C-alpha positions in Angstrom: 0.0 0.0 0.0 1.3 3.4 -0.9 0.3 6.9 0.1 0.4 10.2 -1.7 0.7 13.6 -0.1 -1.4 16.3 -1.6 -1.1 20.0 -0.6 -3.9 22.5 -1.4 -3.6 26.2 -1.1 -6.5 28.3 -2.2 -8.0 31.8 -2.0 -11.0 33.5 -3.5 -9.6 33.4 -7.1 -7.0 30.6 -7.1 -6.2 27.0 -6.2 -2.7 25.7 -6.1 -2.0 22.0 -5.5 1.1 19.9 -5.2 1.3 16.1 -5.1 4.0 13.4 -5.2 2.3 11.3 -7.9 -0.8 13.1 -9.1 -3.1 10.2 -9.8 -5.9 11.7 -7.7 -5.5 15.0 -9.3 -5.6 13.4 -12.7 -9.2 12.3 -11.9 -10.1 15.9 -10.9 -8.6 17.2 -14.1 -10.9 14.9 -16.1 -13.9 16.0 -14.0 -13.0 19.7 -14.8 -12.6 19.1 -18.5 -15.9 17.3 -18.6 -17.7 20.2 -16.9 -15.4 23.1 -17.5 -18.1 25.8 -17.5 -19.3 24.9 -14.0 -15.8 25.2 -12.6 -15.4 28.7 -14.1 -18.7 29.9 -12.9 -18.5 28.5 -9.3 -15.0 29.5 -8.4 -12.1 28.2 -6.4 -14.2 26.8 -3.5 -16.0 24.5 -6.0 -12.7 23.3 -7.3 -11.3 22.6 -3.8 -14.5 20.6 -3.0 -13.9 18.6 -6.2 -10.3 17.8 -5.2 -11.3 16.8 -1.7 -14.2 14.7 -3.1 -11.8 12.8 -5.4 -9.4 12.2 -2.5 -12.2 10.9 -0.3 -13.5 8.7 -3.1 -10.1 7.1 -3.5 -9.8 6.4 0.2 -13.3 4.8 0.5 -12.4 2.5 -2.5 -9.3 1.4 -0.6 -11.3 0.8 2.6 -13.8 -1.3 0.7 -11.0 -3.4 -0.8 -9.4 -3.9 2.6 -12.8 -4.9 4.0 -13.1 -7.6 1.3 -9.5 -8.9 2.0 -10.3 -9.0 5.8 -13.4 -11.1 5.1 -11.3 -13.5 3.0 -8.7 -13.8 5.8 -11.4 -14.4 8.4 -12.6 -17.3 6.3 -9.1 -18.7 6.3 -8.9 -18.3 10.0 -12.1 -20.2 10.5 -10.6 -23.0 8.4 -7.1 -23.0 9.8 -5.0 -20.4 11.7 -1.4 -20.5 10.6 1.4 -18.0 11.4 1.1 -16.6 7.8 -2.7 -16.0 8.2 -2.1 -14.3 11.6 0.6 -12.1 10.0 -1.8 -11.2 7.2 -4.5 -10.2 9.7 -2.0 -7.9 11.5 -0.9 -6.3 8.2 -4.5 -5.7 7.1 -5.4 -4.1 10.5 -2.3 -1.8 10.3 -3.3 -0.7 6.8 -6.8 -0.1 7.8 -5.7 2.0 10.8 -3.3 4.0 8.6 -6.0 4.8 6.0 -8.6 5.7 8.6 -6.1 8.1 10.2 -6.0 10.0 6.9 -9.7 9.8 6.1 -11.3 10.9 9.4 -9.6 14.3 9.5 -10.7 14.8 5.8 -14.2 14.0 6.8 -14.1 16.4 9.7 -12.8 19.2 7.4 -15.6 18.6 4.9 -18.2 18.7 7.6 -16.9 22.2 8.6 -17.1 23.4 5.0 
């Protein structure tokens, strides 16, 4: 599992972003190109909301995937608990905690907007 740091600086008339990889921002770029007029008419706050929405969407997809993997590992545990299975459970739990630590502050920030 990899993580990507995204920085957002915005004001009334501008939005500046930086990222290490840019995959999430590529999705936002496609959204903007598909609905360019709306972005121009609504301003910087709309664009920031689109960026945050794209970030959140990506996190929730990862959380769903981890949930599916956890269910599969649980099935293996029911059948037979080996050291490898127990290690996989620990790895998945650590990943889930790591992602949640990034998603919850984002959710709180969105609630305040």
